mmCIF file as Biopython writes it, N, C-alpha, C and O atoms, coordinates in Angstrom:
data_model
#
loop_
_atom_site.group_PDB
_atom_site.id
_atom_site.type_symbol
_atom_site.label_atom_id
_atom_site.label_alt_id
_atom_site.label_comp_id
_atom_site.label_asym_id
_atom_site.label_entity_id
_atom_site.label_seq_id
_atom_site.pdbx_PDB_ins_code
_atom_site.Cartn_x
_atom_site.Cartn_y
_atom_site.Cartn_z
_atom_site.occupancy
_atom_site.B_iso_or_equiv
_atom_site.auth_seq_id
_atom_site.auth_asym_id
_atom_site.pdbx_PDB_model_num
ATOM 1   N N  . MET A ? 1  ? -10.390 -46.582 30.500  1.0 0.0 1  A 1 
ATOM 2   C CA . MET A ? 1  ? -10.417 -45.836 29.267  1.0 0.0 1  A 1 
ATOM 3   C C  . MET A ? 1  ? -9.891  -44.418 29.532  1.0 0.0 1  A 1 
ATOM 4   O O  . MET A ? 1  ? -10.324 -43.784 30.494  1.0 0.0 1  A 1 
ATOM 5   N N  . PRO A ? 2  ? -8.945  -43.892 28.682  1.0 0.0 2  A 1 
ATOM 6   C CA . PRO A ? 2  ? -8.399  -42.559 28.937  1.0 0.0 2  A 1 
ATOM 7   C C  . PRO A ? 2  ? -9.410  -41.452 28.646  1.0 0.0 2  A 1 
ATOM 8   O O  . PRO A ? 2  ? -10.300 -41.595 27.809  1.0 0.0 2  A 1 
ATOM 9   N N  . LYS A ? 3  ? -9.241  -40.354 29.361  1.0 0.0 3  A 1 
ATOM 10  C CA . LYS A ? 3  ? -10.125 -39.208 29.164  1.0 0.0 3  A 1 
ATOM 11  C C  . LYS A ? 3  ? -9.750  -38.470 27.879  1.0 0.0 3  A 1 
ATOM 12  O O  . LYS A ? 3  ? -8.578  -38.425 27.507  1.0 0.0 3  A 1 
ATOM 13  N N  . ILE A ? 4  ? -10.732 -37.901 27.211  1.0 0.0 4  A 1 
ATOM 14  C CA . ILE A ? 4  ? -10.499 -37.111 26.013  1.0 0.0 4  A 1 
ATOM 15  C C  . ILE A ? 4  ? -10.166 -35.688 26.440  1.0 0.0 4  A 1 
ATOM 16  O O  . ILE A ? 4  ? -10.923 -35.058 27.179  1.0 0.0 4  A 1 
ATOM 17  N N  . LYS A ? 5  ? -9.035  -35.191 25.973  1.0 0.0 5  A 1 
ATOM 18  C CA . LYS A ? 5  ? -8.619  -33.835 26.334  1.0 0.0 5  A 1 
ATOM 19  C C  . LYS A ? 5  ? -9.351  -32.825 25.461  1.0 0.0 5  A 1 
ATOM 20  O O  . LYS A ? 5  ? -9.552  -33.038 24.265  1.0 0.0 5  A 1 
ATOM 21  N N  . LYS A ? 6  ? -9.742  -31.726 26.087  1.0 0.0 6  A 1 
ATOM 22  C CA . LYS A ? 6  ? -10.387 -30.649 25.362  1.0 0.0 6  A 1 
ATOM 23  C C  . LYS A ? 6  ? -9.318  -29.710 24.822  1.0 0.0 6  A 1 
ATOM 24  O O  . LYS A ? 6  ? -8.217  -29.635 25.366  1.0 0.0 6  A 1 
ATOM 25  N N  . LYS A ? 7  ? -9.647  -28.990 23.744  1.0 0.0 7  A 1 
ATOM 26  C CA . LYS A ? 7  ? -8.714  -28.011 23.193  1.0 0.0 7  A 1 
ATOM 27  C C  . LYS A ? 7  ? -8.524  -26.878 24.197  1.0 0.0 7  A 1 
ATOM 28  O O  . LYS A ? 7  ? -9.485  -26.371 24.776  1.0 0.0 7  A 1 
ATOM 29  N N  . SER A ? 8  ? -7.285  -26.499 24.385  1.0 0.0 8  A 1 
ATOM 30  C CA . SER A ? 8  ? -7.010  -25.412 25.332  1.0 0.0 8  A 1 
ATOM 31  C C  . SER A ? 8  ? -6.691  -24.106 24.607  1.0 0.0 8  A 1 
ATOM 32  O O  . SER A ? 8  ? -6.389  -23.103 25.254  1.0 0.0 8  A 1 
ATOM 33  N N  . TRP A ? 9  ? -6.754  -24.102 23.279  1.0 0.0 9  A 1 
ATOM 34  C CA . TRP A ? 9  ? -6.460  -22.890 22.531  1.0 0.0 9  A 1 
ATOM 35  C C  . TRP A ? 9  ? -7.625  -22.543 21.629  1.0 0.0 9  A 1 
ATOM 36  O O  . TRP A ? 9  ? -8.452  -23.394 21.303  1.0 0.0 9  A 1 
ATOM 37  N N  . VAL A ? 10 ? -7.681  -21.276 21.230  1.0 0.0 10 A 1 
ATOM 38  C CA . VAL A ? 10 ? -8.731  -20.784 20.357  1.0 0.0 10 A 1 
ATOM 39  C C  . VAL A ? 10 ? -8.068  -20.306 19.075  1.0 0.0 10 A 1 
ATOM 40  O O  . VAL A ? 10 ? -7.079  -19.575 19.125  1.0 0.0 10 A 1 
ATOM 41  N N  . LYS A ? 11 ? -8.596  -20.704 17.940  1.0 0.0 11 A 1 
ATOM 42  C CA . LYS A ? 11 ? -8.024  -20.304 16.657  1.0 0.0 11 A 1 
ATOM 43  C C  . LYS A ? 11 ? -8.170  -18.789 16.499  1.0 0.0 11 A 1 
ATOM 44  O O  . LYS A ? 11 ? -9.238  -18.228 16.744  1.0 0.0 11 A 1 
ATOM 45  N N  . SER A ? 12 ? -7.079  -18.138 16.087  1.0 0.0 12 A 1 
ATOM 46  C CA . SER A ? 12 ? -7.107  -16.685 15.970  1.0 0.0 12 A 1 
ATOM 47  C C  . SER A ? 12 ? -7.916  -16.244 14.755  1.0 0.0 12 A 1 
ATOM 48  O O  . SER A ? 12 ? -8.106  -17.005 13.806  1.0 0.0 12 A 1 
ATOM 49  N N  . LYS A ? 13 ? -8.388  -15.005 14.805  1.0 0.0 13 A 1 
ATOM 50  C CA . LYS A ? 13 ? -9.176  -14.450 13.720  1.0 0.0 13 A 1 
ATOM 51  C C  . LYS A ? 13 ? -8.250  -14.013 12.601  1.0 0.0 13 A 1 
ATOM 52  O O  . LYS A ? 13 ? -7.077  -13.719 12.834  1.0 0.0 13 A 1 
ATOM 53  N N  . LYS A ? 14 ? -8.784  -13.969 11.373  1.0 0.0 14 A 1 
ATOM 54  C CA . LYS A ? 14 ? -7.997  -13.470 10.253  1.0 0.0 14 A 1 
ATOM 55  C C  . LYS A ? 14 ? -7.930  -11.956 10.337  1.0 0.0 14 A 1 
ATOM 56  O O  . LYS A ? 14 ? -8.946  -11.284 10.517  1.0 0.0 14 A 1 
ATOM 57  N N  . ILE A ? 15 ? -6.727  -11.430 10.207  1.0 0.0 15 A 1 
ATOM 58  C CA . ILE A ? 15 ? -6.521  -9.992  10.262  1.0 0.0 15 A 1 
ATOM 59  C C  . ILE A ? 15 ? -5.909  -9.548  8.944   1.0 0.0 15 A 1 
ATOM 60  O O  . ILE A ? 15 ? -4.884  -10.081 8.519   1.0 0.0 15 A 1 
ATOM 61  N N  . LEU A ? 16 ? -6.536  -8.570  8.295   1.0 0.0 16 A 1 
ATOM 62  C CA . LEU A ? 16 ? -6.012  -8.021  7.050   1.0 0.0 16 A 1 
ATOM 63  C C  . LEU A ? 16 ? -5.089  -6.851  7.372   1.0 0.0 16 A 1 
ATOM 64  O O  . LEU A ? 16 ? -5.441  -5.958  8.142   1.0 0.0 16 A 1 
ATOM 65  N N  . VAL A ? 17 ? -3.896  -6.873  6.767   1.0 0.0 17 A 1 
ATOM 66  C CA . VAL A ? 17 ? -2.921  -5.821  6.996   1.0 0.0 17 A 1 
ATOM 67  C C  . VAL A ? 17 ? -2.469  -5.284  5.643   1.0 0.0 17 A 1 
ATOM 68  O O  . VAL A ? 17 ? -2.166  -6.051  4.729   1.0 0.0 17 A 1 
ATOM 69  N N  . ASN A ? 18 ? -2.426  -3.969  5.525   1.0 0.0 18 A 1 
ATOM 70  C CA . ASN A ? 18 ? -1.915  -3.349  4.311   1.0 0.0 18 A 1 
ATOM 71  C C  . ASN A ? 18 ? -0.391  -3.369  4.378   1.0 0.0 18 A 1 
ATOM 72  O O  . ASN A ? 18 ? 0.194   -2.844  5.326   1.0 0.0 18 A 1 
ATOM 73  N N  . VAL A ? 19 ? 0.267   -3.980  3.362   1.0 0.0 19 A 1 
ATOM 74  C CA . VAL A ? 19 ? 1.723   -4.096  3.386   1.0 0.0 19 A 1 
ATOM 75  C C  . VAL A ? 19 ? 2.417   -3.075  2.497   1.0 0.0 19 A 1 
ATOM 76  O O  . VAL A ? 19 ? 3.646   -3.059  2.429   1.0 0.0 19 A 1 
ATOM 77  N N  . GLY A ? 20 ? 1.665   -2.229  1.819   1.0 0.0 20 A 1 
ATOM 78  C CA . GLY A ? 20 ? 2.268   -1.175  1.013   1.0 0.0 20 A 1 
ATOM 79  C C  . GLY A ? 20 ? 1.832   -1.244  -0.438  1.0 0.0 20 A 1 
ATOM 80  O O  . GLY A ? 20 ? 0.884   -1.947  -0.790  1.0 0.0 20 A 1 
ATOM 81  N N  . HIS A ? 21 ? 2.547   -0.495  -1.276  1.0 0.0 21 A 1 
ATOM 82  C CA . HIS A ? 21 ? 2.240   -0.433  -2.699  1.0 0.0 21 A 1 
ATOM 83  C C  . HIS A ? 21 ? 3.228   -1.295  -3.467  1.0 0.0 21 A 1 
ATOM 84  O O  . HIS A ? 21 ? 4.369   -1.478  -3.045  1.0 0.0 21 A 1 
ATOM 85  N N  . CYS A ? 22 ? 2.777   -1.822  -4.600  1.0 0.0 22 A 1 
ATOM 86  C CA . CYS A ? 22 ? 3.620   -2.623  -5.473  1.0 0.0 22 A 1 
ATOM 87  C C  . CYS A ? 22 ? 4.633   -1.712  -6.156  1.0 0.0 22 A 1 
ATOM 88  O O  . CYS A ? 22 ? 4.297   -0.602  -6.569  1.0 0.0 22 A 1 
ATOM 89  N N  . LYS A ? 23 ? 5.858   -2.174  -6.272  1.0 0.0 23 A 1 
ATOM 90  C CA . LYS A ? 23 ? 6.928   -1.393  -6.880  1.0 0.0 23 A 1 
ATOM 91  C C  . LYS A ? 23 ? 6.679   -1.180  -8.377  1.0 0.0 23 A 1 
ATOM 92  O O  . LYS A ? 23 ? 7.065   -0.146  -8.921  1.0 0.0 23 A 1 
ATOM 93  N N  . TYR A ? 24 ? 6.046   -2.137  -9.042  1.0 0.0 24 A 1 
ATOM 94  C CA . TYR A ? 24 ? 5.878   -2.090  -10.487 1.0 0.0 24 A 1 
ATOM 95  C C  . TYR A ? 24 ? 4.519   -1.542  -10.922 1.0 0.0 24 A 1 
ATOM 96  O O  . TYR A ? 24 ? 4.464   -0.673  -11.792 1.0 0.0 24 A 1 
ATOM 97  N N  . CYS A ? 25 ? 3.424   -2.029  -10.338 1.0 0.0 25 A 1 
ATOM 98  C CA . CYS A ? 25 ? 2.090   -1.591  -10.788 1.0 0.0 25 A 1 
ATOM 99  C C  . CYS A ? 25 ? 1.468   -0.545  -9.866  1.0 0.0 25 A 1 
ATOM 100 O O  . CYS A ? 25 ? 0.415   0.005   -10.188 1.0 0.0 25 A 1 
ATOM 101 N N  . ASN A ? 26 ? 2.100   -0.261  -8.723  1.0 0.0 26 A 1 
ATOM 102 C CA . ASN A ? 26 ? 1.692   0.791   -7.785  1.0 0.0 26 A 1 
ATOM 103 C C  . ASN A ? 26 ? 0.285   0.592   -7.208  1.0 0.0 26 A 1 
ATOM 104 O O  . ASN A ? 26 ? -0.381  1.572   -6.875  1.0 0.0 26 A 1 
ATOM 105 N N  . GLN A ? 27 ? -0.177  -0.652  -7.083  1.0 0.0 27 A 1 
ATOM 106 C CA . GLN A ? 27 ? -1.455  -0.951  -6.436  1.0 0.0 27 A 1 
ATOM 107 C C  . GLN A ? 27 ? -1.196  -1.325  -4.984  1.0 0.0 27 A 1 
ATOM 108 O O  . GLN A ? 27 ? -0.120  -1.814  -4.640  1.0 0.0 27 A 1 
ATOM 109 N N  . GLU A ? 28 ? -2.192  -1.089  -4.134  1.0 0.0 28 A 1 
ATOM 110 C CA . GLU A ? 28 ? -2.054  -1.467  -2.732  1.0 0.0 28 A 1 
ATOM 111 C C  . GLU A ? 28 ? -2.101  -2.982  -2.586  1.0 0.0 28 A 1 
ATOM 112 O O  . GLU A ? 28 ? -2.810  -3.664  -3.326  1.0 0.0 28 A 1 
ATOM 113 N N  . MET A ? 29 ? -1.341  -3.503  -1.625  1.0 0.0 29 A 1 
ATOM 114 C CA . MET A ? 29 ? -1.295  -4.944  -1.378  1.0 0.0 29 A 1 
ATOM 115 C C  . MET A ? 29 ? -1.670  -5.228  0.070   1.0 0.0 29 A 1 
ATOM 116 O O  . MET A ? 29 ? -1.411  -4.420  0.963   1.0 0.0 29 A 1 
ATOM 117 N N  . THR A ? 30 ? -2.280  -6.383  0.289   1.0 0.0 30 A 1 
ATOM 118 C CA . THR A ? 30 ? -2.590  -6.841  1.638   1.0 0.0 30 A 1 
ATOM 119 C C  . THR A ? 30 ? -1.780  -8.098  1.918   1.0 0.0 30 A 1 
ATOM 120 O O  . THR A ? 30 ? -1.105  -8.618  1.030   1.0 0.0 30 A 1 
ATOM 121 N N  . ASN A ? 31 ? -1.847  -8.581  3.139   1.0 0.0 31 A 1 
ATOM 122 C CA . ASN A ? 31 ? -1.095  -9.772  3.500   1.0 0.0 31 A 1 
ATOM 123 C C  . ASN A ? 31 ? -1.669  -11.040 2.871   1.0 0.0 31 A 1 
ATOM 124 O O  . ASN A ? 31 ? -1.031  -12.090 2.953   1.0 0.0 31 A 1 
ATOM 125 N N  . GLU A ? 32 ? -2.839  -10.986 2.251   1.0 0.0 32 A 1 
ATOM 126 C CA . GLU A ? 32 ? -3.402  -12.154 1.586   1.0 0.0 32 A 1 
ATOM 127 C C  . GLU A ? 32 ? -2.865  -12.318 0.165   1.0 0.0 32 A 1 
ATOM 128 O O  . GLU A ? 32 ? -2.958  -13.407 -0.402  1.0 0.0 32 A 1 
ATOM 129 N N  . ASP A ? 33 ? -2.298  -11.245 -0.427  1.0 0.0 33 A 1 
ATOM 130 C CA . ASP A ? 33 ? -1.725  -11.325 -1.768  1.0 0.0 33 A 1 
ATOM 131 C C  . ASP A ? 33 ? -0.368  -12.020 -1.702  1.0 0.0 33 A 1 
ATOM 132 O O  . ASP A ? 33 ? 0.307   -12.009 -0.672  1.0 0.0 33 A 1 
ATOM 133 N N  . SER A ? 34 ? 0.016   -12.630 -2.837  1.0 0.0 34 A 1 
ATOM 134 C CA . SER A ? 34 ? 1.358   -13.191 -2.897  1.0 0.0 34 A 1 
ATOM 135 C C  . SER A ? 34 ? 2.295   -12.071 -3.328  1.0 0.0 34 A 1 
ATOM 136 O O  . SER A ? 34 ? 2.124   -11.488 -4.399  1.0 0.0 34 A 1 
ATOM 137 N N  . PHE A ? 35 ? 3.288   -11.772 -2.491  1.0 0.0 35 A 1 
ATOM 138 C CA . PHE A ? 35 ? 4.188   -10.667 -2.781  1.0 0.0 35 A 1 
ATOM 139 C C  . PHE A ? 35 ? 5.613   -11.032 -2.413  1.0 0.0 35 A 1 
ATOM 140 O O  . PHE A ? 35 ? 5.862   -11.975 -1.663  1.0 0.0 35 A 1 
ATOM 141 N N  . VAL A ? 36 ? 6.547   -10.256 -2.962  1.0 0.0 36 A 1 
ATOM 142 C CA . VAL A ? 36 ? 7.968   -10.460 -2.731  1.0 0.0 36 A 1 
ATOM 143 C C  . VAL A ? 36 ? 8.527   -9.203  -2.059  1.0 0.0 36 A 1 
ATOM 144 O O  . VAL A ? 36 ? 8.436   -8.119  -2.634  1.0 0.0 36 A 1 
ATOM 145 N N  . PRO A ? 37 ? 9.100   -9.320  -0.859  1.0 0.0 37 A 1 
ATOM 146 C CA . PRO A ? 37 ? 9.729   -8.152  -0.250  1.0 0.0 37 A 1 
ATOM 147 C C  . PRO A ? 37 ? 11.106  -7.932  -0.862  1.0 0.0 37 A 1 
ATOM 148 O O  . PRO A ? 37 ? 11.907  -8.863  -0.941  1.0 0.0 37 A 1 
ATOM 149 N N  . ILE A ? 38 ? 11.382  -6.712  -1.293  1.0 0.0 38 A 1 
ATOM 150 C CA . ILE A ? 38 ? 12.670  -6.360  -1.889  1.0 0.0 38 A 1 
ATOM 151 C C  . ILE A ? 38 ? 13.319  -5.377  -0.928  1.0 0.0 38 A 1 
ATOM 152 O O  . ILE A ? 38 ? 12.797  -4.284  -0.710  1.0 0.0 38 A 1 
ATOM 153 N N  . GLY A ? 39 ? 14.453  -5.757  -0.353  1.0 0.0 39 A 1 
ATOM 154 C CA . GLY A ? 39 ? 15.066  -4.933  0.675   1.0 0.0 39 A 1 
ATOM 155 C C  . GLY A ? 39 ? 16.366  -4.291  0.240   1.0 0.0 39 A 1 
ATOM 156 O O  . GLY A ? 39 ? 17.102  -4.848  -0.575  1.0 0.0 39 A 1 
ATOM 157 N N  . LYS A ? 40 ? 16.644  -3.127  0.781   1.0 0.0 40 A 1 
ATOM 158 C CA . LYS A ? 40 ? 17.901  -2.410  0.568   1.0 0.0 40 A 1 
ATOM 159 C C  . LYS A ? 40 ? 18.381  -1.918  1.924   1.0 0.0 40 A 1 
ATOM 160 O O  . LYS A ? 40 ? 17.575  -1.635  2.810   1.0 0.0 40 A 1 
ATOM 161 N N  . VAL A ? 41 ? 19.683  -1.817  2.080   1.0 0.0 41 A 1 
ATOM 162 C CA . VAL A ? 41 ? 20.236  -1.244  3.294   1.0 0.0 41 A 1 
ATOM 163 C C  . VAL A ? 41 ? 20.712  0.163   2.964   1.0 0.0 41 A 1 
ATOM 164 O O  . VAL A ? 41 ? 21.618  0.341   2.150   1.0 0.0 41 A 1 
ATOM 165 N N  . ILE A ? 42 ? 20.101  1.165   3.598   1.0 0.0 42 A 1 
ATOM 166 C CA . ILE A ? 42 ? 20.481  2.558   3.389   1.0 0.0 42 A 1 
ATOM 167 C C  . ILE A ? 42 ? 20.829  3.158   4.742   1.0 0.0 42 A 1 
ATOM 168 O O  . ILE A ? 42 ? 19.989  3.213   5.640   1.0 0.0 42 A 1 
ATOM 169 N N  . TYR A ? 43 ? 22.052  3.600   4.882   1.0 0.0 43 A 1 
ATOM 170 C CA . TYR A ? 43 ? 22.542  4.192   6.127   1.0 0.0 43 A 1 
ATOM 171 C C  . TYR A ? 43 ? 22.329  3.271   7.324   1.0 0.0 43 A 1 
ATOM 172 O O  . TYR A ? 43 ? 21.966  3.733   8.406   1.0 0.0 43 A 1 
ATOM 173 N N  . GLY A ? 44 ? 22.552  1.974   7.138   1.0 0.0 44 A 1 
ATOM 174 C CA . GLY A ? 44 ? 22.451  1.010   8.224   1.0 0.0 44 A 1 
ATOM 175 C C  . GLY A ? 44 ? 21.039  0.586   8.584   1.0 0.0 44 A 1 
ATOM 176 O O  . GLY A ? 44 ? 20.854  -0.175  9.534   1.0 0.0 44 A 1 
ATOM 177 N N  . LYS A ? 45 ? 20.027  1.064   7.845   1.0 0.0 45 A 1 
ATOM 178 C CA . LYS A ? 45 ? 18.639  0.683   8.116   1.0 0.0 45 A 1 
ATOM 179 C C  . LYS A ? 45 ? 18.067  -0.005  6.885   1.0 0.0 45 A 1 
ATOM 180 O O  . LYS A ? 45 ? 18.408  0.337   5.753   1.0 0.0 45 A 1 
ATOM 181 N N  . TYR A ? 46 ? 17.202  -0.969  7.116   1.0 0.0 46 A 1 
ATOM 182 C CA . TYR A ? 46 ? 16.559  -1.676  6.013   1.0 0.0 46 A 1 
ATOM 183 C C  . TYR A ? 46 ? 15.400  -0.851  5.467   1.0 0.0 46 A 1 
ATOM 184 O O  . TYR A ? 46 ? 14.572  -0.357  6.232   1.0 0.0 46 A 1 
ATOM 185 N N  . LYS A ? 47 ? 15.343  -0.706  4.174   1.0 0.0 47 A 1 
ATOM 186 C CA . LYS A ? 47 ? 14.227  -0.062  3.489   1.0 0.0 47 A 1 
ATOM 187 C C  . LYS A ? 47 ? 13.606  -1.113  2.577   1.0 0.0 47 A 1 
ATOM 188 O O  . LYS A ? 47 ? 14.240  -1.567  1.625   1.0 0.0 47 A 1 
ATOM 189 N N  . TYR A ? 48 ? 12.378  -1.496  2.866   1.0 0.0 48 A 1 
ATOM 190 C CA . TYR A ? 48 ? 11.717  -2.535  2.092   1.0 0.0 48 A 1 
ATOM 191 C C  . TYR A ? 48 ? 10.754  -1.948  1.086   1.0 0.0 48 A 1 
ATOM 192 O O  . TYR A ? 48 ? 10.036  -0.990  1.373   1.0 0.0 48 A 1 
ATOM 193 N N  . GLN A ? 49 ? 10.747  -2.536  -0.097  1.0 0.0 49 A 1 
ATOM 194 C CA . GLN A ? 49 ? 9.721   -2.281  -1.083  1.0 0.0 49 A 1 
ATOM 195 C C  . GLN A ? 49 ? 9.091   -3.625  -1.369  1.0 0.0 49 A 1 
ATOM 196 O O  . GLN A ? 49 ? 9.765   -4.654  -1.325  1.0 0.0 49 A 1 
ATOM 197 N N  . ASN A ? 50 ? 7.823   -3.623  -1.657  1.0 0.0 50 A 1 
ATOM 198 C CA . ASN A ? 50 ? 7.119   -4.861  -1.941  1.0 0.0 50 A 1 
ATOM 199 C C  . ASN A ? 50 ? 6.660   -4.863  -3.385  1.0 0.0 50 A 1 
ATOM 200 O O  . ASN A ? 50 ? 6.440   -3.808  -3.979  1.0 0.0 50 A 1 
ATOM 201 N N  . ALA A ? 51 ? 6.516   -6.054  -3.948  1.0 0.0 51 A 1 
ATOM 202 C CA . ALA A ? 51 ? 6.026   -6.191  -5.312  1.0 0.0 51 A 1 
ATOM 203 C C  . ALA A ? 51 ? 5.220   -7.478  -5.404  1.0 0.0 51 A 1 
ATOM 204 O O  . ALA A ? 51 ? 5.534   -8.469  -4.744  1.0 0.0 51 A 1 
ATOM 205 N N  . HIS A ? 52 ? 4.172   -7.452  -6.236  1.0 0.0 52 A 1 
ATOM 206 C CA . HIS A ? 52 ? 3.415   -8.673  -6.485  1.0 0.0 52 A 1 
ATOM 207 C C  . HIS A ? 52 ? 4.331   -9.708  -7.128  1.0 0.0 52 A 1 
ATOM 208 O O  . HIS A ? 52 ? 5.239   -9.361  -7.884  1.0 0.0 52 A 1 
ATOM 209 N N  . TYR A ? 53 ? 4.092   -10.956 -6.829  1.0 0.0 53 A 1 
ATOM 210 C CA . TYR A ? 53 ? 4.892   -12.032 -7.401  1.0 0.0 53 A 1 
ATOM 211 C C  . TYR A ? 53 ? 4.768   -12.042 -8.927  1.0 0.0 53 A 1 
ATOM 212 O O  . TYR A ? 53 ? 5.761   -12.233 -9.630  1.0 0.0 53 A 1 
ATOM 213 N N  . ASP A ? 54 ? 3.552   -11.838 -9.437  1.0 0.0 54 A 1 
ATOM 214 C CA . ASP A ? 54 ? 3.331   -11.836 -10.883 1.0 0.0 54 A 1 
ATOM 215 C C  . ASP A ? 54 ? 4.044   -10.660 -11.556 1.0 0.0 54 A 1 
ATOM 216 O O  . ASP A ? 54 ? 4.571   -10.816 -12.658 1.0 0.0 54 A 1 
ATOM 217 N N  . CYS A ? 55 ? 4.069   -9.499  -10.920 1.0 0.0 55 A 1 
ATOM 218 C CA . CYS A ? 55 ? 4.747   -8.328  -11.486 1.0 0.0 55 A 1 
ATOM 219 C C  . CYS A ? 55 ? 6.244   -8.566  -11.586 1.0 0.0 55 A 1 
ATOM 220 O O  . CYS A ? 55 ? 6.861   -8.200  -12.586 1.0 0.0 55 A 1 
ATOM 221 N N  . VAL A ? 56 ? 6.843   -9.177  -10.557 1.0 0.0 56 A 1 
ATOM 222 C CA . VAL A ? 56 ? 8.264   -9.474  -10.574 1.0 0.0 56 A 1 
ATOM 223 C C  . VAL A ? 56 ? 8.568   -10.489 -11.671 1.0 0.0 56 A 1 
ATOM 224 O O  . VAL A ? 56 ? 9.561   -10.358 -12.387 1.0 0.0 56 A 1 
ATOM 225 N N  . LYS A ? 57 ? 7.719   -11.490 -11.800 1.0 0.0 57 A 1 
ATOM 226 C CA . LYS A ? 57 ? 7.898   -12.533 -12.804 1.0 0.0 57 A 1 
ATOM 227 C C  . LYS A ? 57 ? 7.853   -11.934 -14.219 1.0 0.0 57 A 1 
ATOM 228 O O  . LYS A ? 57 ? 8.674   -12.286 -15.066 1.0 0.0 57 A 1 
ATOM 229 N N  . GLU A ? 58 ? 6.894   -11.029 -14.473 1.0 0.0 58 A 1 
ATOM 230 C CA . GLU A ? 58 ? 6.796   -10.370 -15.780 1.0 0.0 58 A 1 
ATOM 231 C C  . GLU A ? 58 ? 8.014   -9.506  -16.058 1.0 0.0 58 A 1 
ATOM 232 O O  . GLU A ? 58 ? 8.539   -9.512  -17.171 1.0 0.0 58 A 1 
ATOM 233 N N  . ASN A ? 59 ? 8.467   -8.764  -15.056 1.0 0.0 59 A 1 
ATOM 234 C CA . ASN A ? 59 ? 9.624   -7.891  -15.232 1.0 0.0 59 A 1 
ATOM 235 C C  . ASN A ? 59 ? 10.881  -8.701  -15.523 1.0 0.0 59 A 1 
ATOM 236 O O  . ASN A ? 59 ? 11.697  -8.288  -16.347 1.0 0.0 59 A 1 
ATOM 237 N N  . ASP A ? 60 ? 11.055  -9.837  -14.869 1.0 0.0 60 A 1 
ATOM 238 C CA . ASP A ? 60 ? 12.223  -10.686 -15.122 1.0 0.0 60 A 1 
ATOM 239 C C  . ASP A ? 60 ? 12.186  -11.271 -16.539 1.0 0.0 60 A 1 
ATOM 240 O O  . ASP A ? 60 ? 13.222  -11.387 -17.192 1.0 0.0 60 A 1 
ATOM 241 N N  . SER A ? 61 ? 10.997  -11.637 -17.006 1.0 0.0 61 A 1 
ATOM 242 C CA . SER A ? 61 ? 10.907  -12.219 -18.347 1.0 0.0 61 A 1 
ATOM 243 C C  . SER A ? 61 ? 11.180  -11.164 -19.421 1.0 0.0 61 A 1 
ATOM 244 O O  . SER A ? 61 ? 11.696  -11.498 -20.487 1.0 0.0 61 A 1 
ATOM 245 N N  . LYS A ? 62 ? 10.842  -9.892  -19.158 1.0 0.0 62 A 1 
ATOM 246 C CA . LYS A ? 62 ? 11.115  -8.816  -20.117 1.0 0.0 62 A 1 
ATOM 247 C C  . LYS A ? 62 ? 12.602  -8.516  -20.206 1.0 0.0 62 A 1 
ATOM 248 O O  . LYS A ? 62 ? 13.108  -8.204  -21.284 1.0 0.0 62 A 1 
ATOM 249 N N  . SER A ? 63 ? 13.309  -8.606  -19.081 1.0 0.0 63 A 1 
ATOM 250 C CA . SER A ? 63 ? 14.724  -8.246  -19.058 1.0 0.0 63 A 1 
ATOM 251 C C  . SER A ? 63 ? 15.620  -9.323  -19.671 1.0 0.0 63 A 1 
ATOM 252 O O  . SER A ? 63 ? 16.762  -9.035  -20.028 1.0 0.0 63 A 1 
ATOM 253 N N  . VAL A ? 64 ? 15.129  -10.545 -19.799 1.0 0.0 64 A 1 
ATOM 254 C CA . VAL A ? 64 ? 15.954  -11.634 -20.359 1.0 0.0 64 A 1 
ATOM 255 C C  . VAL A ? 64 ? 15.864  -11.689 -21.834 1.0 0.0 64 A 1 
ATOM 256 O O  . VAL A ? 64 ? 16.493  -12.542 -22.460 1.0 0.0 64 A 1 
#
């Protein structure tokens, strides 16, 4: 009968990270929120702005 292998890894802990402010509603966001990164290239460097998925969806529906 084969031996049962034990787990050799440990599940990592959940870490909360602040990812910035929403572009539309200006509230703070964490990595647990659903968000969309919006990037621009300025002088050869990426500048990211983040927005909640719901805020982007509302803004797109208003513009159409």
